[in-house]
C-alpha positions in Angstrom: 42.5 108.3 92.0 45.4 109.3 89.7 47.9 107.1 88.0 50.4 108.2 90.5 48.3 107.0 93.4 47.8 103.6 91.7 51.6 103.2 91.1 52.3 104.1 94.8 49.7 101.5 95.9 51.3 98.8 93.7 54.8 99.5 95.0 53.5 99.4 98.6 51.7 96.1 97.9 54.9 94.6 96.4 57.0 95.8 99.4 54.5 94.2 101.8 54.5 90.9 99.9 58.3 90.8 99.9 58.5 91.5 103.6 56.0 88.9 104.5 57.8 86.2 102.5 61.2 86.8 104.1 61.9 84.7 107.2 61.7 86.6 110.4 64.6 86.2 112.8 64.6 87.2 116.4 67.3 89.7 117.4 70.6 87.8 118.0 69.4 84.6 116.3 71.4 83.0 113.5 70.1 82.6 110.0 69.1 79.1 109.0 71.9 76.7 107.9 72.9 77.2 104.3 71.8 80.9 104.3 73.9 83.1 102.0 74.3 86.7 103.0 73.7 88.7 99.8 75.5 91.8 101.2 78.8 90.0 101.9 81.5 89.0 99.4 81.8 85.2 98.9 83.8 83.6 101.7 83.7 86.6 104.0 80.5 86.0 106.1 81.5 85.7 109.7 78.0 85.4 111.1 78.0 83.1 114.1 81.8 82.8 114.3 83.8 83.2 117.5 87.4 84.4 117.8 88.4 80.8 118.3 87.1 79.9 114.9 89.7 82.0 113.1 93.2 80.6 112.5 96.5 81.6 111.0 97.1 80.4 107.5 100.0 80.8 105.2 99.8 84.0 103.0 102.0 85.1 100.2 105.3 86.7 101.1 104.4 89.7 99.0 101.1 90.3 100.9 102.9 89.9 104.2 105.6 92.4 103.2 103.0 94.8 102.0 101.4 94.8 105.4 104.8 95.5 107.0 105.5 98.3 104.6 102.2 99.9 105.3 102.8 99.8 109.1 106.3 101.3 108.5 104.9 104.0 106.3 102.2 104.9 108.8 104.7 105.1 111.6 107.0 107.3 109.7 104.3 109.6 108.3 101.8 109.7 111.3 104.2 109.1 114.2 102.5 105.9 115.3 98.9 106.9 114.6 97.3 104.8 112.0 95.3 107.6 110.5 92.9 106.1 108.0 93.3 102.3 107.7 92.3 102.5 104.1 95.7 101.4 102.9 95.5 98.2 105.0 91.9 97.5 103.9 92.6 98.0 100.2 95.7 95.8 100.3 93.8 93.0 102.2 90.9 93.3 99.8 93.1 93.1 96.8 94.9 90.0 98.1 91.6 88.3 99.1 90.2 88.7 95.6 93.1 86.5 94.3 92.6 83.5 96.7 89.9 80.8 97.0 86.7 81.9 98.9 87.2 79.2 101.6 90.5 80.8 102.7 89.5 84.5 102.6 88.3 84.9 106.2 91.4 83.4 107.7 93.8 85.1 105.2 92.3 88.5 106.1 92.6 87.7 109.8 96.2 86.6 109.3 97.2 89.7 107.3 95.6 92.0 110.0 97.7 90.3 112.6 100.8 90.7 110.5 100.1 94.4 110.3 99.4 94.7 114.0 102.5 92.8 115.0 104.7 94.9 112.8 103.1 98.1 114.2 103.9 96.9 117.8 107.5 96.1 116.8 107.9 99.5 115.4 106.4 101.1 118.5 108.7 99.1 120.7 111.7 100.1 118.6 110.9 103.8 118.8 110.3 103.6 122.6 113.8 102.0 122.9 115.3 105.0 121.2 113.1 107.7 122.6 112.3 107.0 126.2 108.8 108.2 127.2 107.6 108.4 123.6 103.8 108.0 123.1 101.9 107.4 119.9 101.2 110.6 118.1 104.2 112.4 119.6 106.6 113.8 117.0 110.0 112.2 116.8 113.0 112.3 114.6 111.9 109.9 111.8 115.6 109.3 110.9 115.6 106.9 113.8 113.6 104.5 111.6 116.6 104.2 109.2 118.1 101.9 111.8 115.0 99.7 112.0 115.3 96.2 110.6 112.1 94.3 109.9 111.8 90.9 111.5 114.3 91.6 114.3 112.9 91.8 117.8 114.7 94.4 119.8 113.5 92.9 123.0 115.3 89.6 122.5 
């Protein structure tokens, strides 16, 4: 037996001991009360939550405006296709790092809804100017110069 074989056995033994000491959960079961998910940022574990558990909370005007600006930029540059949502994710992540952990889940949910609502308003605005327009179809982006945020064209 070489030193390499001994080292491999030791690693294998440690792995087995670690696995046997971890609590076993059946598929779909929730972790015990008070469990902290080590792979999730503080305040962002949604394990066991239902959609009804989320709620709108006040967020900063700057963060809200940033979501609207991202939606506008994506509409103008991608003709209604989101492309990569990296911009949204990075903006939300940056905002969440500045607020208390207890508000993070709901703030992220709120900001996502602000983004989606603005994207829907933009889509409705373009459809009112270009009948039959579908997401992804090229359109004259100068139409967006007339767009005013916060004004519902259907009203």
